[in-house]
C-alpha positions as CSV (number, residue, x, y, z in Angstrom):
1,X,-31.5,20.1,-22.1
2,X,-33.0,16.9,-23.2
3,X,-32.3,13.4,-21.7
4,X,-30.6,11.1,-24.2
5,X,-32.2,7.7,-24.7
6,X,-30.4,4.7,-25.7
7,X,-31.0,5.2,-29.3
8,X,-29.9,8.7,-29.6
9,X,-26.5,9.7,-30.7
10,X,-25.0,12.2,-28.3
11,X,-22.9,14.8,-30.2
12,X,-20.0,16.8,-29.4
13,X,-21.7,19.8,-28.6
14,X,-24.2,17.7,-26.3
15,X,-21.5,15.8,-24.7
16,X,-19.9,19.0,-23.7
17,X,-23.1,20.5,-22.1
18,X,-23.5,17.0,-20.2
19,X,-19.9,17.4,-19.1
20,X,-20.3,20.9,-17.8
21,X,-22.9,19.5,-15.2
22,X,-20.6,17.0,-13.7
23,X,-18.3,17.7,-10.6
24,X,-15.0,16.0,-9.5
25,X,-16.9,13.2,-8.0
26,X,-18.9,12.5,-11.1
27,X,-15.7,12.2,-13.0
28,X,-14.3,10.1,-10.6
29,X,-17.0,7.5,-10.9
30,X,-16.8,7.6,-14.6
31,X,-13.1,7.0,-14.6
32,X,-13.5,4.1,-12.4
33,X,-16.1,2.5,-14.9
34,X,-13.6,3.4,-17.7
35,X,-10.8,1.7,-15.8
36,X,-12.8,-1.5,-14.6
37,X,-15.4,-1.9,-17.1
38,X,-18.0,-3.3,-14.5
39,X,-18.6,-2.3,-11.1
40,X,-21.1,-2.6,-8.4
41,X,-22.9,0.3,-6.7
42,X,-21.5,-0.7,-3.4
43,X,-17.8,-0.9,-4.8
44,X,-18.2,2.3,-6.5
45,X,-19.6,3.8,-3.1
46,X,-16.9,2.3,-1.0
47,X,-14.1,3.7,-3.3
48,X,-15.5,7.0,-3.4
49,X,-16.0,7.0,0.3
50,X,-12.3,7.2,0.8
51,X,-12.0,10.3,-0.5
52,X,-13.6,11.5,2.6
53,X,-16.3,13.2,0.6
54,X,-19.4,11.5,2.6
55,X,-19.6,11.2,6.5
56,X,-20.6,7.4,6.3
57,X,-20.6,4.0,4.2
58,X,-24.6,4.5,4.1
59,X,-24.4,8.1,3.1
60,X,-21.8,7.2,0.3
61,X,-24.0,4.4,-1.0
62,X,-27.2,6.5,-1.2
63,X,-25.4,9.6,-2.8
64,X,-23.3,7.5,-5.3
65,X,-26.7,5.5,-6.3
66,X,-28.1,8.9,-6.9
67,X,-25.3,9.9,-9.2
68,X,-25.1,6.7,-11.2
69,X,-29.0,7.0,-11.9
70,X,-28.4,10.7,-12.9
71,X,-25.4,9.5,-15.3
72,X,-27.8,7.1,-16.7
73,X,-30.4,9.5,-17.6
74,X,-27.8,11.6,-19.2
75,X,-26.9,8.7,-21.4
76,X,-23.3,8.1,-19.9
77,X,-23.8,4.8,-18.0
78,X,-26.3,2.1,-17.7
79,X,-26.7,-0.9,-15.6
80,X,-27.1,-4.6,-16.5
81,X,-30.2,-6.2,-15.9
82,X,-28.9,-8.7,-13.8
83,X,-28.0,-7.7,-10.3
84,X,-25.6,-9.0,-7.3
85,X,-28.1,-11.0,-4.8
86,X,-31.2,-10.7,-7.4
87,X,-33.9,-8.2,-8.2
88,X,-35.0,-8.2,-4.5
89,X,-31.8,-6.8,-3.3
90,X,-32.4,-3.2,-5.0
91,X,-30.8,-0.4,-6.7
92,X,-27.5,-0.6,-4.8
93,X,-26.9,-4.1,-6.3
94,X,-26.6,-2.7,-9.8
95,X,-23.6,-3.6,-11.9
96,X,-22.8,-0.6,-13.9
97,X,-20.9,-0.1,-17.0
98,X,-20.2,3.3,-19.4
99,X,-22.3,3.7,-22.4
100,X,-20.6,4.8,-25.7
101,X,-21.1,8.8,-24.5
102,X,-19.4,8.2,-21.1
103,X,-16.5,6.3,-23.0
104,X,-16.1,9.5,-25.2
105,X,-16.3,11.6,-22.4
106,X,-13.5,9.9,-20.0
107,X,-11.3,9.1,-23.2
108,X,-11.9,12.1,-25.7
109,X,-8.5,11.2,-27.6
110,X,-9.9,7.7,-28.2
111,X,-11.2,7.3,-32.0
112,X,-13.1,4.0,-31.7
113,X,-16.4,3.4,-30.6
114,X,-17.2,1.1,-27.6
115,X,-20.5,-0.4,-27.1
116,X,-21.4,-3.0,-24.4
117,X,-23.2,-6.2,-24.7
118,X,-24.2,-8.4,-21.9
119,X,-21.2,-10.3,-20.6
120,X,-20.9,-14.0,-20.1
121,X,-21.3,-14.9,-16.2
122,X,-17.7,-16.0,-16.1
123,X,-16.4,-12.8,-17.6
124,X,-18.3,-10.7,-15.5
125,X,-17.6,-12.6,-12.4
126,X,-13.8,-12.4,-12.8
127,X,-14.1,-8.6,-13.7
128,X,-16.0,-7.7,-10.5
129,X,-13.6,-9.8,-8.6
130,X,-10.9,-7.5,-10.0
131,X,-12.7,-4.5,-8.9
132,X,-13.1,-6.0,-5.7
133,X,-9.6,-6.4,-5.5
134,X,-8.7,-2.8,-6.1
135,X,-11.2,-1.9,-3.5
136,X,-9.5,-4.0,-0.9
137,X,-5.9,-2.8,-1.7
138,X,-7.0,0.9,-1.8
139,X,-8.9,0.2,1.7
140,X,-5.8,-1.6,3.2
141,X,-3.6,1.3,2.2
142,X,-5.8,4.2,3.3
143,X,-6.6,2.5,6.7
144,X,-2.9,2.0,7.6
145,X,-2.2,5.7,6.6
146,X,-1.1,5.2,3.1
147,X,-2.6,5.5,-0.4
148,X,-3.2,3.9,-3.6
149,X,-0.5,5.5,-6.2
150,X,-1.1,3.7,-9.4
151,X,-3.7,1.3,-10.6
152,X,-3.8,-0.5,-14.0
153,X,-6.2,-3.1,-15.4
154,X,-5.7,-5.3,-18.4
155,X,-4.4,-4.6,-21.1
156,X,-2.6,-1.7,-19.6
157,X,-0.9,-3.9,-16.8
158,X,0.0,-6.4,-19.6
159,X,4.2,-6.9,-20.0
160,X,5.7,-8.1,-23.3
161,X,9.3,-9.2,-24.4
162,X,11.0,-11.0,-27.2
163,X,12.3,-14.5,-27.0
164,X,15.9,-15.2,-28.5
165,X,14.2,-16.3,-31.7
166,X,12.3,-12.9,-31.8
167,X,9.1,-14.4,-30.6
168,X,6.7,-12.0,-28.9
169,X,5.9,-13.3,-25.3
170,X,3.0,-12.0,-23.2
171,X,2.7,-11.7,-19.5
172,X,-1.2,-10.8,-18.6
173,X,-1.7,-10.0,-14.9
174,X,-5.3,-9.2,-13.8
175,X,-4.2,-6.0,-12.1
176,X,-1.1,-3.8,-11.1
177,X,-1.1,-1.6,-8.0
178,X,1.6,0.5,-6.4
179,X,0.6,1.6,-2.8
180,X,2.4,4.1,-0.7
181,X,2.8,3.7,2.9
182,X,2.3,6.5,5.8
183,X,6.2,6.7,5.7
184,X,6.4,7.3,1.9
185,X,7.7,3.9,0.9
186,X,6.2,2.4,-2.3
187,X,5.1,-1.2,-2.9
188,X,4.5,-2.6,-6.2
189,X,2.2,-5.3,-6.8
190,X,0.9,-7.7,-9.7
191,X,-2.1,-9.6,-9.0
192,X,-3.6,-12.8,-10.4
193,X,-7.5,-13.3,-9.4
194,X,-8.6,-17.2,-9.2
195,X,-12.4,-17.8,-8.7
196,X,-11.7,-21.8,-9.2
197,X,-12.7,-21.8,-12.8
198,X,-9.2,-22.6,-14.5
199,X,-7.5,-26.1,-14.3
200,X,-4.9,-26.0,-11.5
201,X,-2.1,-26.4,-14.1
202,X,-2.9,-23.4,-15.8
203,X,-2.2,-21.5,-12.5
204,X,1.0,-23.0,-12.0
205,X,2.0,-22.7,-15.8
206,X,1.1,-18.8,-15.3
207,X,3.6,-19.0,-12.3
208,X,6.4,-20.3,-14.7
209,X,5.6,-17.4,-17.0
210,X,6.4,-14.9,-14.4
211,X,9.6,-16.6,-13.5
212,X,10.4,-16.4,-17.3
213,X,9.6,-12.8,-17.3
214,X,11.7,-12.2,-14.2
215,X,14.6,-14.0,-15.8
216,X,14.5,-11.8,-18.7
217,X,15.6,-8.6,-16.4
218,X,13.4,-6.2,-18.4
219,X,11.3,-5.4,-15.4
220,X,14.3,-4.7,-13.3
221,X,16.1,-2.7,-16.0
222,X,12.8,-0.5,-16.0
223,X,12.4,-0.2,-12.2
224,X,15.3,-1.6,-10.5
225,X,13.2,-4.4,-8.9
226,X,10.5,-7.0,-9.9
227,X,7.0,-6.3,-8.5
228,X,5.8,-8.6,-5.7
229,X,3.4,-11.5,-7.3
230,X,0.2,-12.0,-5.5
231,X,-2.3,-14.6,-6.0
232,X,-5.8,-14.0,-4.6
233,X,-7.9,-17.3,-4.8
234,X,-11.6,-17.8,-3.4
235,X,-10.9,-21.2,-2.2
236,X,-8.6,-22.1,0.6
237,X,-8.0,-25.5,-0.6
238,X,-6.9,-24.4,-4.1
239,X,-4.7,-21.7,-2.3
240,X,-2.8,-24.7,-0.3
241,X,-2.4,-26.5,-3.5
242,X,-0.7,-23.8,-5.4
243,X,1.7,-22.9,-2.5
244,X,2.6,-26.7,-2.5
245,X,3.4,-26.8,-6.2
246,X,5.2,-23.5,-6.0
247,X,7.4,-24.8,-3.0
248,X,8.1,-28.1,-4.9
249,X,9.4,-26.4,-7.9
250,X,13.1,-25.3,-7.2
251,X,13.3,-23.2,-10.6
252,X,11.1,-20.4,-8.9
253,X,12.7,-17.6,-7.2
254,X,12.0,-17.7,-3.4
255,X,9.4,-15.1,-2.4
256,X,8.5,-14.3,-6.0
257,X,4.7,-15.2,-5.1
258,X,2.5,-14.4,-2.3
259,X,-1.0,-16.8,-2.0
260,X,-3.7,-15.3,-0.7
261,X,-7.3,-16.7,0.0
262,X,-9.3,-14.1,1.7
263,X,-10.0,-10.4,2.0
264,X,-8.2,-10.5,5.3
265,X,-5.0,-11.9,4.2
266,X,-4.6,-9.5,1.3
267,X,-5.4,-6.7,3.5
268,X,-2.6,-7.7,5.7
269,X,0.0,-8.3,2.9
270,X,-0.7,-4.7,1.5
271,X,-0.3,-3.1,5.0
272,X,2.6,-5.5,6.0
273,X,4.1,-4.9,2.6
274,X,6.1,-8.0,0.8
């Protein structure tokens, strides 16, 4: 069959013919992009490698790159012009996203058509950081003999509740995850990612939003508990400042927040539990 171009409308029959050429790993890659919006070749390869399909990280990276380029030729995905590490870093540094046919294939019941425009640097960096956090969590659970049981990104992970006057309030985590340990215990996490672009006062205000949401009891009524809130910051000094601010606030429920400032700290938290 002919390969779609960026200007070609992929009809229903053609999309079904494309879908018939895909295996479970292809669909896994496409669903990852549907969930995270943007991901690098490396991130996608390392997530796929956790399924045990490939013998090594190098093989996973090579084969994932081949699959993504095939998806691009089929009109399902594309990559941005910019790359992680610059143009000399090769095809493994591409940042991938779904094209409109890819969205239709992964979400056949969605009627709205999604088109991708070049994102801002700030938005892209934050989105890739969320994808990286998912990778860290899944790797941490996997290497400890457990698994990632649930993963939700925004807006699916957002919460809403009504105030006394009927006003709608929103809590907007960056990421929600449930991990299952080797012994079958489950840990529920809500993550906030900070790349140093927000005023520190906004981070503390977000903490107050979580405390207000906890006080409503809506989450506890649904699950029987409140998830562990985790901050992942890329600056140790900001992490220390946020920790001190939380400690100084007597209104915060003890243990509601865990502050991490590195991959290693988040990994230890996931493996050791809240």
